[in-house]
DRENDO-1510 file (C-alpha; in Angstrom, 1 decimal, always signed):
<recs>
REC; n; res; u; v; w
REC; 1; ASP; +16.7; +20.4; -1.4 .
REC; 2; GLU; +16.2; +22.6; -4.5 .
REC; 3; MET; +13.1; +20.5; -5.4 .
REC; 4; ILE; +11.7; +21.0; -1.9 .
REC; 5; VAL; +12.2; +24.8; -1.7 .
REC; 6; ASN; +10.9; +25.1; -5.3 .
REC; 7; GLY; +7.4; +24.8; -3.9 .
REC; 8; GLU; +5.4; +25.1; -0.7 .
REC; 9; THR; +6.6; +23.3; +2.4 .
REC; 10; LEU; +4.6; +22.4; +5.5 .
REC; 11; GLU; +5.8; +23.7; +8.8 .
REC; 12; LEU; +4.7; +21.2; +11.5 .
REC; 13; SER; +7.0; +22.4; +14.3 .
REC; 14; HIS; +3.8; +23.2; +16.3 .
REC; 15; ILE; +3.1; +19.5; +16.5 .
REC; 16; THR; +5.4; +18.2; +19.2 .
REC; 17; ARG; +5.0; +14.5; +18.4 .
REC; 18; PRO; +7.6; +12.9; +16.1 .
REC; 19; LYS; +6.7; +12.9; +12.4 .
REC; 20; VAL; +7.6; +10.0; +10.2 .
REC; 21; ALA; +6.4; +9.4; +6.7 .
REC; 22; LYS; +6.0; +6.0; +5.0 .
REC; 23; TYR; +6.6; +5.4; +1.3 .
REC; 24; SER; +6.0; +2.3; -0.8 .
REC; 25; THR; +7.0; +1.9; -4.4 .
REC; 26; GLY; +3.6; +0.3; -4.8 .
REC; 27; GLY; +2.4; -3.3; -5.2 .
REC; 28; VAL; -0.6; -5.5; -5.8 .
REC; 29; GLY; -2.8; -5.9; -2.7 .
REC; 30; ASP; -0.6; -3.6; -0.7 .
REC; 31; LYS; -2.7; -2.2; +2.3 .
REC; 32; THR; +0.3; -1.3; +4.5 .
REC; 33; SER; +0.1; +2.4; +4.1 .
REC; 34; MET; -3.5; +2.5; +5.4 .
REC; 35; ILE; -2.7; +0.1; +8.3 .
REC; 36; LEU; +0.6; +1.7; +9.3 .
REC; 37; SER; -0.8; +5.2; +9.3 .
REC; 38; ALA; -3.3; +4.1; +11.9 .
REC; 39; ILE; -0.8; +2.1; +13.9 .
REC; 40; GLY; +1.8; +4.9; +13.9 .
REC; 41; ALA; -0.8; +7.5; +15.0 .
REC; 42; ALA; -2.1; +5.2; +17.7 .
REC; 43; CYS; +1.4; +4.9; +19.0 .
REC; 44; GLY; +2.0; +8.6; +19.2 .
REC; 45; VAL; +3.7; +9.2; +15.8 .
REC; 46; VAL; +2.4; +11.7; +13.2 .
REC; 47; VAL; +2.2; +10.0; +9.8 .
REC; 48; PRO; +1.7; +12.4; +6.9 .
REC; 49; GLY; +0.5; +10.6; +3.8 .
REC; 50; MET; +0.3; +12.1; +0.3 .
REC; 51; SER; +0.4; +9.6; -2.6 .
REC; 52; SER; +1.0; +9.7; -6.3 .
REC; 53; PRO; +0.4; +6.9; -8.9 .
REC; 54; ASP; +3.4; +4.7; -9.6 .
REC; 55; GLU; +2.1; +2.2; -12.1 .
REC; 56; ASP; -1.1; +2.3; -14.1 .
REC; 57; PHE; -2.1; -1.2; -12.9 .
REC; 58; VAL; -1.3; -0.5; -9.2 .
REC; 59; LEU; -4.1; +1.0; -7.1 .
REC; 60; THR; -3.0; +4.0; -5.1 .
REC; 61; VAL; -4.0; +4.2; -1.4 .
REC; 62; HIS; -6.4; +7.0; -2.2 .
REC; 63; ASP; -7.9; +5.0; -5.0 .
REC; 64; LYS; -8.8; +2.4; -2.3 .
REC; 65; LEU; -10.0; +4.9; +0.2 .
REC; 66; SER; -12.2; +6.5; -2.4 .
REC; 67; SER; -14.4; +3.4; -2.2 .
REC; 68; ILE; -15.7; +4.8; +1.1 .
REC; 69; PRO; -18.7; +7.0; +0.5 .
REC; 70; SER; -17.9; +10.7; +0.9 .
REC; 71; PHE; -14.3; +10.2; +1.7 .
REC; 72; LYS; -12.3; +13.2; +0.6 .
REC; 73; THR; -9.1; +12.1; -1.2 .
REC; 74; LYS; -8.2; +15.8; -1.8 .
REC; 75; LEU; -7.3; +18.0; +1.1 .
REC; 76; SER; -6.2; +21.6; +1.2 .
REC; 77; LEU; -2.7; +22.0; +2.7 .
REC; 78; ASP; -4.3; +23.8; +5.7 .
REC; 79; ASP; -6.8; +21.0; +6.3 .
REC; 80; PHE; -4.0; +18.4; +5.9 .
REC; 81; GLN; -1.9; +20.1; +8.6 .
REC; 82; LYS; -4.9; +20.5; +10.9 .
REC; 83; GLN; -5.8; +16.8; +10.6 .
REC; 84; LEU; -2.2; +15.7; +11.3 .
REC; 85; GLY; -2.3; +17.8; +14.5 .
REC; 86; LYS; -5.7; +16.5; +15.6 .
REC; 87; VAL; -5.8; +12.9; +14.4 .
REC; 88; GLY; -2.1; +12.1; +13.8 .
REC; 89; CYS; -2.5; +10.8; +10.3 .
REC; 90; ALA; -4.0; +11.8; +7.0 .
REC; 91; ILE; -3.9; +10.2; +3.5 .
REC; 92; CYS; -4.7; +12.2; +0.4 .
REC; 93; GLU; -3.7; +12.8; -3.2 .
REC; 94; HIS; -0.5; +14.7; -3.8 .
REC; 95; ASP; -0.9; +18.5; -3.9 .
REC; 96; ASN; +1.0; +19.9; -6.9 .
REC; 97; ARG; +2.1; +22.9; -4.8 .
REC; 98; ILE; +4.4; +20.5; -3.0 .
REC; 99; SER; +7.5; +20.1; -5.1 .
REC; 100; PRO; +5.8; +21.3; -8.3 .
REC; 101; VAL; +9.0; +20.8; -10.3 .
REC; 102; ASP; +8.6; +17.0; -9.8 .
REC; 103; GLU; +5.5; +17.0; -12.0 .
REC; 104; LYS; +7.5; +18.5; -14.8 .
REC; 105; ILE; +10.4; +16.1; -14.3 .
REC; 106; PHE; +7.9; +13.2; -14.3 .
REC; 107; LYS; +6.5; +14.2; -17.6 .
REC; 108; MET; +10.0; +14.4; -19.0 .
REC; 109; ARG; +10.7; +10.9; -17.6 .
REC; 110; GLN; +7.6; +9.6; -19.4 .
REC; 111; ALA; +8.7; +11.2; -22.7 .
REC; 112; THR; +12.3; +10.0; -22.4 .
REC; 113; ALA; +11.6; +6.5; -21.1 .
REC; 114; THR; +13.4; +7.2; -17.8 .
REC; 115; ILE; +10.5; +6.3; -15.4 .
REC; 116; PRO; +12.8; +3.5; -13.9 .
REC; 117; SER; +15.7; +6.0; -13.3 .
REC; 118; LEU; +16.8; +5.4; -9.7 .
REC; 119; PRO; +18.3; +8.9; -9.2 .
REC; 120; LEU; +15.1; +10.5; -10.5 .
REC; 121; ILE; +12.9; +8.2; -8.3 .
REC; 122; THR; +15.0; +9.1; -5.3 .
REC; 123; ALA; +14.7; +12.9; -6.0 .
REC; 124; SER; +11.0; +12.6; -6.4 .
REC; 125; VAL; +10.3; +10.5; -3.3 .
REC; 126; LEU; +12.5; +12.5; -0.9 .
REC; 127; SER; +11.5; +16.0; -2.1 .
REC; 128; LYS; +7.8; +15.2; -1.7 .
REC; 129; LYS; +8.0; +13.3; +1.6 .
REC; 130; PHE; +10.3; +15.9; +3.4 .
REC; 131; ALA; +8.4; +18.9; +2.0 .
REC; 132; VAL; +5.3; +17.8; +4.0 .
REC; 133; GLY; +7.1; +18.1; +7.3 .
REC; 134; ALA; +8.4; +14.6; +7.9 .
REC; 135; ASP; +11.4; +14.3; +10.2 .
REC; 136; GLY; +12.1; +10.7; +9.1 .
REC; 137; LEU; +11.1; +8.3; +6.4 .
REC; 138; VAL; +10.5; +4.5; +6.2 .
REC; 139; VAL; +10.6; +3.2; +2.7 .
REC; 140; ASP; +9.1; -0.1; +1.4 .
REC; 141; VAL; +10.9; -0.9; -1.9 .
REC; 142; LYS; +9.0; -3.7; -3.5 .
REC; 143; TRP; +10.4; -5.9; -6.2 .
REC; 144; GLY; +8.8; -8.5; -8.5 .
REC; 145; ASN; +6.2; -9.0; -11.1 .
REC; 146; GLY; +3.7; -7.0; -9.1 .
REC; 147; SER; +6.0; -3.9; -9.0 .
REC; 148; PHE; +7.6; -1.6; -11.5 .
REC; 149; LEU; +10.9; -2.9; -10.1 .
REC; 150; ARG; +11.2; -6.4; -11.6 .
REC; 151; ASP; +14.9; -6.9; -10.7 .
REC; 152; ILE; +15.9; -7.5; -7.1 .
REC; 153; GLU; +19.3; -5.9; -7.5 .
REC; 154; GLN; +17.7; -2.8; -8.9 .
REC; 155; ALA; +15.4; -2.7; -5.9 .
REC; 156; LYS; +18.3; -3.0; -3.5 .
REC; 157; GLN; +20.1; -0.3; -5.3 .
REC; 158; LEU; +17.1; +2.0; -5.0 .
REC; 159; ALA; +16.9; +1.3; -1.3 .
REC; 160; ARG; +20.6; +2.2; -0.8 .
REC; 161; THR; +20.3; +5.3; -3.0 .
REC; 162; ILE; +17.3; +6.7; -1.1 .
REC; 163; THR; +18.8; +6.1; +2.4 .
REC; 164; ARG; +22.2; +7.5; +1.3 .
REC; 165; VAL; +20.7; +10.7; -0.1 .
REC; 166; ALA; +18.4; +11.2; +2.8 .
REC; 167; ARG; +21.4; +11.0; +5.1 .
REC; 168; VAL; +23.1; +13.7; +3.1 .
REC; 169; MET; +20.0; +15.8; +3.5 .
REC; 170; LYS; +20.4; +15.2; +7.3 .
REC; 171; HIS; +17.1; +13.2; +7.5 .
REC; 172; ARG; +16.7; +9.8; +9.1 .
REC; 173; CYS; +15.6; +7.1; +6.7 .
REC; 174; VAL; +15.3; +3.3; +6.7 .
REC; 175; ALA; +14.4; +1.1; +3.7 .
REC; 176; LEU; +13.2; -2.5; +3.5 .
REC; 177; VAL; +13.3; -4.4; +0.2 .
REC; 178; THR; +10.2; -6.6; +0.2 .
REC; 179; ASP; +8.8; -9.3; -2.1 .
REC; 180; MET; +6.0; -8.5; -4.6 .
REC; 181; ASN; +5.9; -11.7; -6.7 .
REC; 182; GLN; +2.4; -12.4; -5.4 .
REC; 183; PRO; -0.4; -10.2; -4.1 .
REC; 184; LEU; -0.1; -9.1; -0.5 .
REC; 185; GLY; -2.8; -10.3; +1.8 .
REC; 186; ASN; -5.9; -12.2; +0.5 .
REC; 187; SER; -7.7; -9.6; -1.6 .
REC; 188; VAL; -7.2; -7.2; -4.6 .
REC; 189; GLY; -9.7; -4.5; -5.3 .
REC; 190; MET; -10.5; -1.0; -4.1 .
REC; 191; GLY; -13.2; -1.6; -1.5 .
REC; 192; LEU; -12.2; -5.1; -0.7 .
REC; 193; GLU; -8.7; -4.0; +0.3 .
REC; 194; VAL; -10.2; -1.4; +2.7 .
REC; 195; LEU; -12.4; -4.2; +4.1 .
REC; 196; GLU; -9.2; -6.4; +4.6 .
REC; 197; THR; -7.5; -3.4; +6.2 .
REC; 198; LEU; -10.4; -3.2; +8.8 .
REC; 199; ASP; -10.1; -7.0; +9.3 .
REC; 200; PHE; -6.4; -6.7; +9.9 .
REC; 201; LEU; -6.8; -3.9; +12.4 .
REC; 202; ARG; -9.3; -6.1; +14.2 .
REC; 203; GLY; -6.6; -8.8; +14.5 .
REC; 204; LYS; -7.6; -11.0; +11.6 .
REC; 205; GLY; -4.6; -10.4; +9.3 .
REC; 206; THR; -2.9; -13.0; +7.0 .
REC; 207; GLU; +0.5; -14.1; +7.9 .
REC; 208; ASP; +2.3; -12.2; +5.1 .
REC; 209; MET; +0.5; -9.0; +6.1 .
REC; 210; LYS; +1.3; -9.5; +9.7 .
REC; 211; GLU; +5.0; -10.0; +9.0 .
REC; 212; ILE; +5.5; -6.9; +6.7 .
REC; 213; VAL; +3.3; -4.6; +8.9 .
REC; 214; LEU; +5.2; -5.7; +12.0 .
REC; 215; LYS; +8.6; -5.1; +10.4 .
REC; 216; LEU; +7.7; -1.7; +8.9 .
REC; 217; GLY; +5.8; -0.6; +12.0 .
REC; 218; MET; +8.8; -1.4; +14.2 .
REC; 219; GLU; +11.0; +0.8; +11.9 .
REC; 220; ILE; +8.5; +3.7; +12.1 .
REC; 221; LEU; +8.4; +3.6; +15.9 .
REC; 222; ARG; +12.2; +3.2; +16.3 .
REC; 223; LEU; +12.9; +6.0; +13.8 .
REC; 224; ALA; +10.4; +8.2; +15.7 .
REC; 225; GLY; +12.1; +7.5; +19.0 .
REC; 226; VAL; +8.9; +6.4; +20.7 .
REC; 227; ALA; +10.3; +2.8; +21.2 .
REC; 228; GLY; +13.7; +2.4; +22.8 .
REC; 229; SER; +14.3; -1.1; +21.5 .
REC; 230; THR; +13.3; -3.6; +18.8 .
REC; 231; LEU; +11.4; -5.6; +21.4 .
REC; 232; SER; +9.4; -2.6; +22.7 .
REC; 233; ALA; +8.7; -1.5; +19.2 .
REC; 234; LYS; +7.3; -4.9; +18.4 .
REC; 235; GLN; +5.2; -4.9; +21.5 .
REC; 236; SER; +3.8; -1.5; +20.8 .
REC; 237; VAL; +2.7; -2.4; +17.2 .
REC; 238; GLU; +1.1; -5.6; +18.5 .
REC; 239; ARG; -0.6; -3.8; +21.3 .
REC; 240; ALA; -2.1; -1.2; +19.0 .
REC; 241; ILE; -3.8; -3.9; +17.1 .
REC; 242; GLU; -4.8; -6.1; +20.1 .
REC; 243; ASP; -6.3; -3.2; +22.1 .
REC; 244; GLY; -8.2; -1.8; +19.2 .
REC; 245; SER; -6.5; +1.6; +19.3 .
REC; 246; ALA; -5.2; +1.4; +15.7 .
REC; 247; TYR; -8.6; +0.3; +14.4 .
REC; 248; ARG; -10.2; +3.3; +16.2 .
REC; 249; LYS; -7.6; +5.6; +14.8 .
REC; 250; PHE; -8.3; +4.4; +11.3 .
REC; 251; LEU; -12.0; +5.2; +11.8 .
REC; 252; GLU; -11.1; +8.6; +13.2 .
REC; 253; MET; -9.0; +9.4; +10.1 .
REC; 254; VAL; -11.7; +8.3; +7.7 .
REC; 255; ARG; -14.4; +10.3; +9.5 .
REC; 256; ALA; -12.1; +13.4; +9.7 .
REC; 257; GLN; -11.9; +13.2; +5.9 .
REC; 258; GLY; -15.7; +12.9; +5.5 .
REC; 259; GLY; -15.9; +9.1; +5.0 .
REC; 260; ASN; -18.9; +7.3; +6.4 .
REC; 261; ALA; -20.3; +3.8; +5.7 .
REC; 262; PRO; -22.0; +1.2; +7.9 .
REC; 263; TRP; -19.6; -1.5; +6.7 .
REC; 264; LEU; -16.7; +0.3; +8.4 .
REC; 265; GLU; -17.9; -1.0; +11.7 .
REC; 266; ASP; -20.0; -4.0; +10.5 .
REC; 267; PRO; -18.3; -5.9; +7.6 .
REC; 268; SER; -21.5; -7.8; +6.9 .
REC; 269; LYS; -22.9; -4.5; +5.5 .
REC; 270; TYR; -20.3; -4.2; +2.8 .
REC; 271; PRO; -22.0; -3.9; -0.6 .
REC; 272; MET; -20.7; -7.2; -1.9 .
REC; 273; PRO; -21.1; -7.6; -5.7 .
REC; 274; LYS; -24.1; -9.6; -6.8 .
REC; 275; HIS; -22.1; -12.4; -8.3 .
REC; 276; VAL; -19.2; -14.6; -7.2 .
REC; 277; ARG; -17.3; -17.2; -9.2 .
REC; 278; LYS; -14.4; -19.4; -8.3 .
REC; 279; LEU; -11.3; -19.6; -10.4 .
REC; 280; SER; -10.7; -23.4; -10.3 .
REC; 281; ALA; -7.4; -25.1; -10.3 .
REC; 282; PRO; -7.0; -27.0; -13.6 .
REC; 283; LYS; -5.1; -29.9; -11.9 .
REC; 284; ARG; -3.7; -31.1; -8.6 .
REC; 285; GLY; -0.5; -29.6; -7.4 .
REC; 286; TYR; +1.2; -26.7; -5.6 .
REC; 287; VAL; +1.0; -23.0; -6.5 .
REC; 288; HIS; +4.4; -22.5; -7.9 .
REC; 289; ASN; +4.2; -19.0; -9.3 .
REC; 290; ILE; +1.7; -16.1; -9.3 .
REC; 291; ASN; +2.0; -13.1; -11.6 .
REC; 292; ALA; +0.7; -10.4; -9.3 .
REC; 293; GLY; +0.7; -7.9; -12.2 .
REC; 294; MET; -1.7; -10.1; -14.2 .
REC; 295; ILE; -4.0; -10.4; -11.2 .
REC; 296; ALA; -4.1; -6.6; -10.9 .
REC; 297; ARG; -4.8; -6.3; -14.6 .
REC; 298; GLY; -7.7; -8.8; -14.3 .
REC; 299; VAL; -9.2; -6.8; -11.4 .
REC; 300; GLN; -8.8; -3.6; -13.3 .
REC; 301; ILE; -10.7; -5.0; -16.3 .
REC; 302; LEU; -13.3; -6.5; -14.0 .
REC; 303; SER; -14.0; -3.1; -12.4 .
REC; 304; SER; -14.6; -1.4; -15.8 .
REC; 305; THR; -18.3; -1.4; -16.4 .
REC; 306; ALA; -20.4; -1.1; -19.6 .
REC; 307; SER; -21.3; +2.5; -18.6 .
REC; 308; GLY; -17.6; +3.4; -18.4 .
REC; 309; LYS; -17.6; +3.9; -14.7 .
REC; 310; VAL; -15.3; +2.1; -12.2 .
REC; 311; ASP; -17.0; -0.3; -9.8 .
REC; 312; PRO; -15.1; +0.2; -6.5 .
REC; 313; TYR; -16.6; -2.9; -4.8 .
REC; 314; VAL; -15.5; -5.7; -7.2 .
REC; 315; GLY; -12.3; -7.7; -7.1 .
REC; 316; VAL; -10.8; -11.0; -5.9 .
REC; 317; THR; -10.5; -12.6; -2.5 .
REC; 318; ASP; -9.2; -15.8; -0.9 .
REC; 319; VAL; -6.1; -15.7; -3.0 .
REC; 320; LYS; -4.1; -18.9; -2.8 .
REC; 321; LYS; -0.5; -18.2; -2.1 .
REC; 322; VAL; +2.8; -19.7; -3.5 .
REC; 323; GLY; +3.4; -23.1; -1.9 .
REC; 324; THR; -0.2; -23.9; -1.2 .
REC; 325; GLN; -1.4; -27.3; -2.2 .
REC; 326; VAL; -4.6; -27.5; -4.3 .
REC; 327; LYS; -6.8; -30.2; -5.7 .
REC; 328; GLN; -8.2; -30.1; -9.1 .
REC; 329; GLY; -11.3; -27.9; -9.1 .
REC; 330; GLU; -10.4; -26.2; -5.8 .
REC; 331; PRO; -10.6; -22.4; -6.0 .
REC; 332; LEU; -7.4; -20.5; -6.6 .
REC; 333; LEU; -9.3; -17.3; -5.8 .
REC; 334; MET; -12.9; -16.0; -5.7 .
REC; 335; ILE; -14.0; -13.4; -8.2 .
REC; 336; HIS; -16.6; -10.9; -7.1 .
REC; 337; TYR; -18.4; -9.0; -9.8 .
REC; 338; ASN; -21.5; -7.1; -10.8 .
REC; 339; ASP; -21.1; -6.5; -14.5 .
REC; 340; GLU; -20.4; -9.4; -16.9 .
REC; 341; THR; -19.3; -7.2; -19.8 .
REC; 342; ASN; -15.5; -7.8; -19.2 .
REC; 343; LEU; -15.8; -10.9; -17.1 .
REC; 344; ASP; -14.2; -13.3; -19.7 .
REC; 345; ALA; -11.3; -11.0; -20.4 .
REC; 346; ALA; -10.7; -10.6; -16.7 .
REC; 347; ILE; -10.8; -14.3; -16.1 .
REC; 348; ASP; -8.2; -14.9; -18.8 .
REC; 349; TYR; -5.8; -12.6; -17.0 .
REC; 350; LEU; -6.5; -14.2; -13.6 .
REC; 351; ARG; -6.2; -17.8; -14.9 .
REC; 352; ASN; -2.9; -17.1; -16.7 .
REC; 353; ALA; -1.5; -15.5; -13.5 .
REC; 354; TYR; -1.2; -18.9; -11.9 .
REC; 355; ARG; +1.3; -21.7; -12.5 .
REC; 356; LEU; +1.0; -25.0; -10.7 .
REC; 357; ALA; +3.7; -27.6; -10.2 .
REC; 358; PRO; +3.9; -31.2; -8.8 .
REC; 359; ARG; +6.4; -30.2; -6.1 .
REC; 360; ARG; +6.1; -27.6; -3.3 .
REC; 361; PRO; +8.4; -24.6; -4.0 .
REC; 362; ASN; +10.4; -22.8; -1.4 .
REC; 363; PRO; +8.3; -20.0; +0.1 .
REC; 364; PRO; +9.6; -16.5; -0.9 .
REC; 365; ALA; +11.2; -14.4; +1.8 .
REC; 366; ILE; +8.9; -11.4; +2.4 .
REC; 367; VAL; +11.5; -9.1; +3.7 .
REC; 368; VAL; +14.7; -9.4; +1.6 .
REC; 369; GLU; +17.0; -6.7; +2.9 .
REC; 370; ARG; +17.1; -3.9; +5.4 .
REC; 371; VAL; +19.0; -0.7; +4.5 .
REC; 372; ALA; +19.7; +2.1; +7.0 .
</recs>
């Protein structure tokens, strides 16, 4: 509470719709914040979204949205509130007037090697999310090699700590512990992840994305009180995708923040990089393990151009998942690039991210635990 009142807080009582924020600890290929903001708003829930970087190799949601020409990742607090009232969702960079003491604490965490401190993470998350006017919070705690939380027990403990402290603060909160030992969805890269978000909202999502979006979306609607049962929440999430209302809401949010590009409505107009190369399987077998963090590093290197600028449209697609059988020479993923300067270094990371085995491994559980 002290961290909240230390800075500015948003008063959203004039917005009569329920207000539920969604927070993710961050992961590779994670598009859920973009998707769930649109689904929540389409279902009558206001979803305030301000994000801060979690790990240097993990793209933030506003990094991804910045690939849309003219999209404003920075909003004034006044514009943020107005957009929440009009559109129902907004995603932007964290404003340092909200819980300003958190920035000072974060610098201390960096200096004292306490970035992974669960109590400090909890204080940071809750102070920022509830200061922007949220009544409730749904948390996606990711664990694995594509997250800063490498240990599953540590992830479970963070989920329990956040929900327990939120209850003490008299706020509703639900947390899901989810797997991040492989990229989520089938693409990694700033613009490519926005493109996949649009595909998902058109009903073309991958199975892992469908499962996690459905589970988190149901929690948002139940917490907001707009769905009276698990079944009705599930049906509402599915309907928002099937009838196109979530897709239209996403476009409305993007345009409200100045974004405009023909590929938002016509994927064939996406400025695909000039070159594409497959990362071939060195032998026959099953995908046994993927180091998602190494894939993220590879994409990060790939996007760094000779001029020093970041290319927002490069990345990888068609990512083969754990348990998939591959033949020798079959693509494990497709690499899309414009600049060859760092291509070999990027390929080294991408190649070393994959481990093949002769037997099919058990598929990882996407949702590990629910904490409320």
